[in-house]
C-alpha positions in Angstrom: 22.9 -12.3 23.5 21.2 -14.9 22.7 18.2 -13.1 24.2 19.6 -10.4 21.7 19.9 -12.4 18.9 16.6 -13.9 19.2 14.8 -10.1 19.3 16.9 -10.0 16.3 15.7 -12.7 14.7 12.6 -12.3 15.1 12.5 -8.9 14.0 13.8 -9.8 10.8 11.5 -12.4 9.8 8.1 -10.1 10.7 8.9 -7.4 8.5 9.8 -10.3 5.7 7.4 -12.3 5.6 4.8 -8.5 5.9 6.7 -7.3 3.2 5.8 -11.5 1.1 2.3 -11.0 3.4 1.0 -8.1 1.2 2.7 -9.5 -2.2 0.2 -12.6 -2.3 -2.6 -13.2 -4.7 -4.7 -14.9 -2.4 -6.5 -12.6 0.6 -6.1 -16.7 2.2 -2.6 -17.0 2.2 -2.3 -13.6 3.4 -4.2 -13.9 6.1 -2.3 -16.9 6.8 1.1 -15.0 7.4 -0.6 -12.3 9.0 -1.3 -14.2 12.0 2.5 -16.2 11.0 3.7 -12.4 11.5 1.2 -12.1 14.5 2.6 -15.2 16.6 6.9 -13.5 15.4 5.4 -10.2 17.3 4.6 -12.6 20.5 7.5 -13.5 21.0 9.3 -10.6 20.6 7.4 -9.3 23.4 7.9 -12.5 25.2 12.0 -11.5 24.9 10.9 -8.4 26.5 9.4 -9.0 29.7 6.1 -8.1 29.0 4.2 -11.3 28.7 1.4 -10.6 29.2 0.6 -8.7 25.5 2.5 -11.1 24.2 -0.6 -14.2 25.3 -2.5 -11.0 24.9 -1.3 -10.3 20.9 -1.7 -14.2 20.5 -4.8 -15.1 21.9 -6.8 -12.0 21.2 -5.6 -11.3 17.6 -3.8 -14.2 16.2 -6.6 -15.9 16.8 -10.2 -14.2 17.8 -10.0 -11.9 14.3 -7.5 -13.7 12.8 -10.2 -16.0 13.1 -12.9 -13.4 11.8 -10.6 -13.0 9.5 -10.4 -15.2 7.4 -14.3 -16.1 8.7 -14.7 -12.9 6.2 -12.7 -13.8 3.3 -14.3 -17.1 3.2 -17.6 -16.5 3.2 -17.1 -13.2 0.7 -15.1 -16.2 -2.2 -14.0 -13.1 -4.6 -14.0 -15.3 -7.8 -10.0 -14.6 -9.0 -11.1 -12.1 -12.0 -11.9 -10.2 -9.5 -9.2 -9.2 -7.5 -6.6 -7.0 -8.4 -3.7 -8.7 -8.1 -1.1 -7.0 -9.5 -3.1 -3.4 -10.9 -1.5 -1.1 -9.3 -3.1 2.8 -10.6 -0.1 6.2 -10.2 -2.2 7.5 -7.8 -1.9 3.8 -5.4 1.6 4.4 -6.2 2.1 7.7 -4.7 -0.3 7.6 -2.1 1.9 4.4 -1.0 5.3 6.2 -1.3 4.2 9.4 0.8 2.2 7.3 3.4 6.1 5.3 3.1 8.1 9.2 3.9 5.6 9.8 6.5 6.2 7.3 8.7 10.1 7.9 8.3 10.2 11.4 8.8 7.8 10.2 12.4 10.2 6.9 12.8 13.2 9.9 12.9 11.9 11.6 15.0 10.4 9.3 17.2 14.2 8.1 17.4 16.1 11.4 18.0 13.7 11.4 21.2 11.0 14.0 20.1 7.1 13.8 19.8 5.5 16.1 17.1 2.6 16.6 19.0 0.5 20.3 16.8 3.3 22.9 17.4 4.3 21.9 20.6 7.7 19.2 20.5 8.1 17.6 23.8 11.7 16.4 24.0 11.5 12.3 24.4 15.2 12.0 25.7 15.5 11.9 29.0 11.9 10.7 29.2 12.9 6.4 31.1 9.3 4.3 32.0 8.8 3.7 34.8 10.3 -0.5 35.5 8.4 -2.3 38.0 10.5 -5.5 38.1 6.5 -8.3 39.2 5.3 -11.8 38.3 2.7 -12.5 35.7 0.4 -12.5 37.8 0.6 -7.9 39.0 1.2 -8.0 35.5 -2.1 -8.5 34.8 -3.8 -7.4 37.7 -2.1 -3.6 36.5 -3.3 -4.3 33.0 -6.5 -5.1 33.3 -7.2 -2.0 36.3 -6.0 -0.2 33.4 -7.9 -0.9 31.6 -11.4 -1.0 32.9 -10.8 2.1 35.4 -8.7 4.7 33.3 -9.7 3.0 29.3 -12.5 1.7 29.9 -14.2 4.6 27.2 -12.1 3.1 24.7 -12.0 -1.1 25.5 -16.0 -0.6 24.9 -15.7 1.3 21.0 -13.6 -1.4 19.9 -15.5 -3.7 21.4 -18.7 -2.0 19.6 -16.4 -1.9 16.9 -15.5 -5.0 16.1 -19.3 -6.8 17.0 -20.3 -4.2 13.7 -16.9 -5.7 11.5 -18.7 -9.4 12.3 -22.0 -8.1 11.0 -20.8 -6.0 8.6 -20.0 -8.7 7.2 -22.1 -11.4 7.8 -25.0 -8.8 5.6 -21.8 -8.3 2.9 -22.6 -11.7 3.2 -26.0 -12.5 2.9 -26.4 -9.7 0.1 -23.6 -12.1 -2.1 -25.4 -15.1 -1.7 -28.9 -13.8 -2.4 -26.8 -10.9 -5.6 -25.9 -15.0 -6.9 -29.1 -17.3 -6.4 -30.5 -14.6 -8.7 -28.1 -14.6 -11.1 -28.0 -18.2 -11.6 
């Protein structure tokens, strides 16, 4: 019972802080709120028994990737007049509402037990993932075995994309500093 209440509180807080995050004027404040949301998600993973996912969420997302995000935000150092806070175009509003409706539709279909894939609908109503009560070491062993066998190319692609993002952030920051030096 306490686990369910904790899970519910963490879920509500995560949704509330996510909404608060996207309404912040300053990017660094939004990034800090995103870190808190990721920590709450890690707590929810822990309550579900996915301890490896919880630790990975903290180390990889709340740690490494958010440090890169904050680093890029601070390197860009956008002046307040360049921030588009409070100005929403009609196209952005329409796309936001459309995206919300698509997410609601797909979430409802998955919740009803259907996963829509092209023209085929596959019923997931009776499908249950296998439950393997395992120790933390076995969980890490299983995940790492999958990551470096079946999902090796996806893992390598993600590593490459992160590298490209870091190099791109450095190039953008250097160009911004060169342009600032020329205009001064």
